[in-house]
C-alpha positions as CSV (number, residue, x, y, z in Angstrom):
1,M,1.4,-32.0,15.4
2,S,3.8,-29.0,15.2
3,S,3.0,-28.0,11.6
4,P,-0.7,-27.3,12.2
5,S,0.1,-25.0,15.1
6,K,2.7,-23.2,13.0
7,A,0.1,-22.8,10.2
8,D,-2.5,-21.6,12.7
9,R,0.0,-19.1,14.2
10,K,0.9,-17.8,10.7
11,N,-2.8,-17.4,9.8
12,L,-3.4,-15.5,13.1
13,L,-0.4,-13.2,12.5
14,D,-1.6,-12.6,8.9
15,L,-5.1,-11.7,10.2
16,G,-3.6,-9.4,12.8
17,A,-1.4,-7.6,10.3
18,W,-4.4,-7.0,7.9
19,G,-6.6,-5.9,10.8
20,F,-3.9,-3.5,12.0
21,N,-3.4,-2.0,8.5
22,I,-7.2,-1.7,7.9
23,V,-7.9,0.0,11.3
24,T,-5.0,2.5,11.0
25,S,-5.6,3.2,7.3
26,V,-9.3,3.9,7.7
27,G,-8.6,5.9,10.9
28,I,-6.1,8.2,9.3
29,I,-8.3,8.8,6.3
30,I,-11.2,9.9,8.6
31,V,-8.9,12.1,10.7
32,N,-7.3,13.7,7.7
33,K,-10.7,14.3,6.0
34,A,-11.8,16.2,9.2
35,L,-8.5,18.0,9.4
36,M,-8.6,19.2,5.8
37,Q,-12.3,19.8,5.2
38,T,-13.4,21.0,8.6
39,H,-10.2,22.8,9.7
40,G,-8.8,23.8,6.3
41,F,-5.4,22.2,6.8
42,T,-4.8,21.4,3.0
43,F,-1.1,20.9,3.2
44,A,-1.1,17.2,2.3
45,T,2.6,16.8,1.3
46,T,3.8,18.6,4.4
47,L,1.5,16.6,6.6
48,T,3.0,13.3,5.1
49,G,6.4,14.7,6.0
50,L,5.3,15.1,9.6
51,H,3.9,11.6,9.5
52,F,7.3,10.2,8.6
53,A,9.1,12.5,11.1
54,T,6.9,11.0,13.8
55,T,7.5,7.5,12.5
56,T,11.3,8.3,12.6
57,L,11.0,9.2,16.3
58,M,9.2,5.8,16.9
59,T,12.0,3.9,15.1
60,I,14.6,5.7,17.2
61,L,12.8,4.6,20.3
62,F,12.5,1.0,19.1
63,R,16.2,1.0,18.2
64,W,17.1,2.2,21.7
65,L,14.9,-0.6,23.1
66,G,16.7,-3.1,21.0
67,Y,13.8,-4.0,18.7
68,I,15.6,-2.7,15.6
69,Q,19.0,-4.2,14.8
70,P,21.7,-2.8,12.5
71,S,21.2,-3.9,8.9
72,Q,23.3,-4.0,5.7
73,L,20.9,-2.0,3.5
74,P,23.0,0.1,1.0
75,F,22.2,3.8,1.0
76,S,21.7,3.7,-2.7
77,E,18.7,1.3,-2.2
78,I,17.3,3.7,0.4
79,I,17.6,6.6,-2.1
80,K,15.8,4.6,-4.8
81,F,13.0,3.6,-2.4
82,V,12.6,7.3,-1.3
83,I,12.4,8.5,-4.8
84,F,9.7,6.1,-5.7
85,A,7.8,6.8,-2.5
86,N,8.0,10.6,-2.8
87,F,6.9,10.6,-6.4
88,S,4.0,8.4,-5.3
89,I,2.9,11.0,-2.7
90,V,3.4,14.0,-4.8
91,G,1.9,12.3,-7.9
92,M,-1.2,11.3,-6.1
93,N,-1.8,14.8,-4.7
94,V,-1.3,16.4,-8.1
95,S,-3.4,13.8,-9.8
96,L,-6.3,14.5,-7.5
97,M,-6.0,18.3,-8.2
98,W,-5.7,18.0,-11.9
99,N,-8.2,15.2,-12.6
100,S,-11.8,14.5,-11.8
101,V,-12.5,12.3,-8.7
102,G,-13.7,9.5,-11.1
103,F,-10.5,9.4,-13.1
104,Y,-8.4,9.6,-9.8
105,Q,-10.2,6.5,-8.7
106,I,-9.6,4.7,-12.0
107,A,-5.9,5.6,-11.6
108,K,-5.9,4.0,-8.1
109,L,-7.5,0.9,-9.5
110,S,-4.9,0.6,-12.3
111,M,-2.2,0.1,-9.6
112,I,-3.3,-3.6,-9.4
113,P,-2.6,-4.6,-13.0
114,V,0.6,-2.5,-12.9
115,S,1.7,-4.4,-9.8
116,C,0.8,-7.7,-11.5
117,F,2.9,-6.6,-14.4
118,L,5.9,-5.9,-12.2
119,E,5.6,-9.3,-10.4
120,I,5.3,-11.1,-13.8
121,V,8.3,-9.4,-15.4
122,L,10.6,-9.0,-12.4
123,D,9.7,-12.0,-10.1
124,K,8.4,-14.4,-12.9
125,V,5.1,-14.9,-11.0
126,R,2.3,-16.8,-12.6
127,Y,-1.3,-16.4,-11.8
128,S,-4.1,-19.0,-12.2
129,R,-7.3,-18.3,-14.1
130,D,-9.3,-18.0,-10.9
131,T,-6.8,-15.6,-9.4
132,K,-6.9,-13.4,-12.5
133,L,-10.7,-13.4,-12.7
134,S,-11.0,-12.6,-8.9
135,I,-8.7,-9.5,-9.5
136,L,-10.9,-8.4,-12.3
137,L,-14.0,-8.8,-10.2
138,V,-12.5,-6.7,-7.4
139,L,-11.6,-4.0,-9.9
140,F,-15.1,-4.0,-11.3
141,G,-16.8,-3.9,-8.0
142,V,-14.6,-1.0,-6.6
143,G,-15.1,0.8,-9.9
144,V,-18.9,0.5,-9.7
145,C,-19.0,2.0,-6.2
146,T,-16.4,4.7,-6.5
147,V,-16.1,5.9,-10.1
148,T,-18.7,8.6,-11.0
149,D,-17.7,11.5,-13.2
150,V,-14.7,10.8,-15.5
151,S,-12.8,13.6,-17.2
152,V,-9.2,13.8,-18.0
153,N,-6.7,16.2,-19.5
154,G,-3.1,15.9,-20.8
155,K,-1.2,17.1,-17.7
156,G,-3.7,15.2,-15.4
157,F,-3.1,12.0,-17.3
158,I,0.8,12.4,-16.9
159,A,0.4,13.1,-13.2
160,A,-1.8,9.9,-12.8
161,F,0.7,7.9,-14.8
162,V,3.6,9.0,-12.6
163,A,1.6,8.4,-9.4
164,V,0.5,4.9,-10.5
165,W,3.9,3.6,-11.6
166,S,5.8,5.2,-8.7
167,T,3.3,3.8,-6.1
168,A,3.5,0.3,-7.7
169,L,7.3,0.4,-7.7
170,Q,7.4,1.7,-4.1
171,Q,5.2,-1.2,-2.9
172,Y,7.1,-3.7,-5.0
173,Y,10.4,-2.4,-3.6
174,V,9.2,-2.9,0.0
175,H,8.8,-6.6,-0.6
176,Y,11.9,-6.8,-2.8
177,L,14.2,-5.2,-0.1
178,Q,12.9,-7.3,2.7
179,R,13.4,-10.5,0.7
180,K,16.8,-9.6,-0.8
181,Y,18.5,-8.3,2.3
182,S,16.5,-10.4,4.8
183,I,15.5,-7.2,6.6
184,G,12.4,-7.0,8.8
185,S,9.6,-4.4,8.6
186,F,10.9,-2.4,11.6
187,N,14.4,-2.3,10.3
188,L,13.4,-1.3,6.8
189,L,11.1,1.4,8.1
190,G,13.8,2.6,10.5
191,R,16.3,3.0,7.6
192,T,13.9,4.7,5.1
193,A,11.6,6.9,7.3
194,P,14.3,9.5,8.3
195,V,15.3,10.2,4.7
196,Q,11.7,10.3,3.6
197,A,10.8,12.7,6.4
198,A,13.7,15.0,5.7
199,S,13.0,15.2,1.9
200,L,9.2,15.7,2.3
201,L,9.6,18.4,5.0
202,V,12.0,20.3,2.7
203,V,9.9,19.9,-0.5
204,G,6.4,19.7,1.1
205,P,5.8,23.4,1.9
206,F,6.8,24.5,-1.6
207,M,4.7,21.7,-3.2
208,D,1.7,22.6,-1.1
209,Y,2.0,26.3,-1.9
210,W,2.1,25.4,-5.6
211,L,-1.0,23.2,-5.2
212,T,-3.1,25.4,-2.9
213,E,-1.5,28.8,-3.1
214,K,-1.4,28.9,0.7
215,R,1.6,28.9,3.0
216,V,1.8,26.3,5.7
217,D,3.6,28.8,8.0
218,A,0.6,31.2,7.7
219,Y,-2.0,28.7,8.8
220,D,-3.9,29.5,11.9
221,Y,-2.9,26.6,14.2
222,S,-5.8,26.4,16.7
223,S,-5.7,23.9,19.5
224,V,-8.3,21.7,17.8
225,A,-6.3,21.7,14.5
226,L,-3.1,20.9,16.4
227,F,-4.9,18.0,18.1
228,F,-6.0,16.6,14.8
229,I,-2.5,17.0,13.3
230,I,-0.9,15.2,16.3
231,L,-3.6,12.5,16.1
232,S,-3.0,12.0,12.4
233,C,0.8,11.7,13.0
234,T,0.2,9.2,15.8
235,I,-2.0,7.0,13.6
236,A,0.4,7.3,10.7
237,I,3.0,5.4,12.7
238,G,0.7,2.3,12.7
239,T,-0.2,2.9,9.0
240,N,3.4,3.1,7.8
241,L,4.5,0.1,9.9
242,S,1.5,-2.1,9.0
243,Q,2.0,-1.4,5.3
244,F,5.6,-2.6,5.5
245,I,4.5,-5.7,7.5
246,C,1.7,-6.6,5.1
247,I,3.7,-6.1,1.9
248,G,6.6,-8.0,3.5
249,R,4.4,-10.9,4.5
250,F,2.4,-11.1,1.2
251,S,3.1,-9.1,-1.9
252,A,2.3,-5.7,-3.5
253,V,-0.5,-7.2,-5.5
254,T,-2.2,-8.9,-2.5
255,F,-1.8,-5.7,-0.6
256,Q,-3.6,-3.8,-3.4
257,V,-6.4,-6.3,-3.9
258,L,-7.3,-6.9,-0.3
259,G,-6.5,-3.3,0.5
260,H,-9.6,-2.2,-1.3
261,M,-11.5,-3.4,1.7
262,K,-10.3,-0.1,3.3
263,T,-12.0,1.7,0.3
264,I,-15.3,-0.1,1.2
265,L,-15.0,0.7,4.9
266,V,-14.2,4.3,4.2
267,L,-17.3,4.7,2.1
268,I,-19.4,3.0,4.8
269,L,-18.0,5.2,7.5
270,G,-18.3,8.3,5.3
271,F,-22.0,7.6,4.7
272,T,-22.4,7.0,8.4
273,I,-20.5,10.0,9.7
274,F,-20.8,12.6,7.0
275,G,-24.3,11.7,5.7
276,K,-25.8,9.4,3.1
277,E,-25.6,11.7,0.1
278,G,-24.4,9.6,-2.8
279,L,-25.5,6.3,-1.3
280,N,-27.6,4.4,-3.9
281,W,-28.2,0.9,-5.1
282,H,-25.2,0.7,-7.5
283,V,-22.8,1.8,-4.7
284,V,-24.1,-1.0,-2.5
285,L,-24.0,-3.5,-5.4
286,G,-20.4,-2.5,-6.1
287,M,-19.4,-3.0,-2.5
288,I,-20.9,-6.5,-2.5
289,I,-19.2,-7.5,-5.8
290,A,-15.8,-6.2,-4.5
291,I,-16.1,-8.0,-1.2
292,F,-17.0,-11.2,-3.0
293,G,-14.0,-10.7,-5.4
294,M,-11.6,-10.2,-2.4
295,I,-12.9,-13.5,-0.8
296,W,-12.5,-15.2,-4.1
297,Y,-8.9,-13.8,-4.5
298,G,-7.9,-14.9,-1.0
299,N,-9.2,-18.4,-1.7
300,A,-7.8,-18.7,-5.3
301,S,-4.3,-17.3,-4.6
302,S,-3.8,-19.6,-1.6
303,K,-4.4,-22.7,-3.6
304,P,-1.5,-24.6,-5.2
305,G,-0.8,-22.9,-8.5
306,G,-2.9,-19.9,-7.7
307,K,0.1,-17.6,-7.5
308,E,3.6,-19.0,-7.9
309,R,7.0,-18.1,-9.0
310,W,8.0,-19.8,-12.2
311,T,11.3,-21.7,-12.2
312,P,12.9,-22.7,-15.5
313,P,13.2,-26.4,-16.3
314,V,16.4,-28.1,-15.2
315,S,18.6,-29.5,-18.1
316,D,21.8,-31.4,-18.3
317,V,21.6,-32.7,-14.7
318,K,23.5,-35.9,-13.8
319,A,21.3,-38.9,-13.0
320,Q,22.1,-39.0,-9.3
321,D,21.5,-35.2,-9.0
322,L,18.2,-35.5,-10.8
323,D,17.1,-38.2,-8.5
324,K,17.9,-36.0,-5.5
325,L,16.1,-33.1,-7.1
326,L,13.0,-35.1,-7.7
327,H,12.9,-36.4,-4.2
328,S,13.4,-32.9,-2.7
329,N,10.8,-31.2,-4.8
330,N,7.6,-33.1,-4.2
331,E,5.9,-29.8,-3.4
332,P,4.9,-27.0,-5.9
333,N,7.0,-23.9,-6.5
334,D,7.3,-21.4,-3.6
335,K,4.1,-19.5,-3.0
336,V,4.3,-15.7,-2.9
């Protein structure tokens, strides 16, 4: 009787983690869109640095309250993670500036096959046919409702390439570090956020000036703009934490696939709040296809064999050891 309750509790926690991530991610996109488009605060890299600075303050508070315990995470691992994460942020900003919106969306969609490649090569993960087809359906659906004009140039392609691979590596590394060092989401965020905040706040103003030809210190900080900046930083705490929780509980691929539900919700809220310009039948059709693909992926990947780590066959095992092995492995390989 105890196992069903544990399974129910896990499902409830999984649902809560996804809900937390979706609400905070959609919320921060809406707030940032208002901040940048309405109030002209176009300093995206510096704003991200402020996000992590606020997150750092939260982790300091949680450490003081005893929710974050000391961990044995090597500083070299933190540096590697921060490099991946910062290249992801800067690469995405540069890609959006140098490419059309359509190609930028294609680059974001390509993170899923890149994440799959990393899991196959580094974690020896195997996907069932239904899992692969459901991923393709999600990519097709999101592509239909988001990709419009597509134009690309050499430097834009390089920026998108760097952004896609660094983002996929950063998300893979979140799962990898939690698994390798048995470190929780709070602990990992507490170790990486200060370094990421410091680096982005140093590099951010120069990067934003290069991208926008505007200085962040010359911006007219009105009370309304400051309110939106503080609101964005507050929501970012939940966004950063929920990302670490979700990737730690699932994987980078699952986070990417089901994460496109946020793309659908942002489109719906955008049409609701900012007007219905651009809403047409193929956008609605793409949303329906993508949602169906996400449901299919969740069902396919949760089945035995849907997504498993491959373990090599055992050879040269003594008879008594083989007998023990067979009796202790009646279940399929560990799910991921």
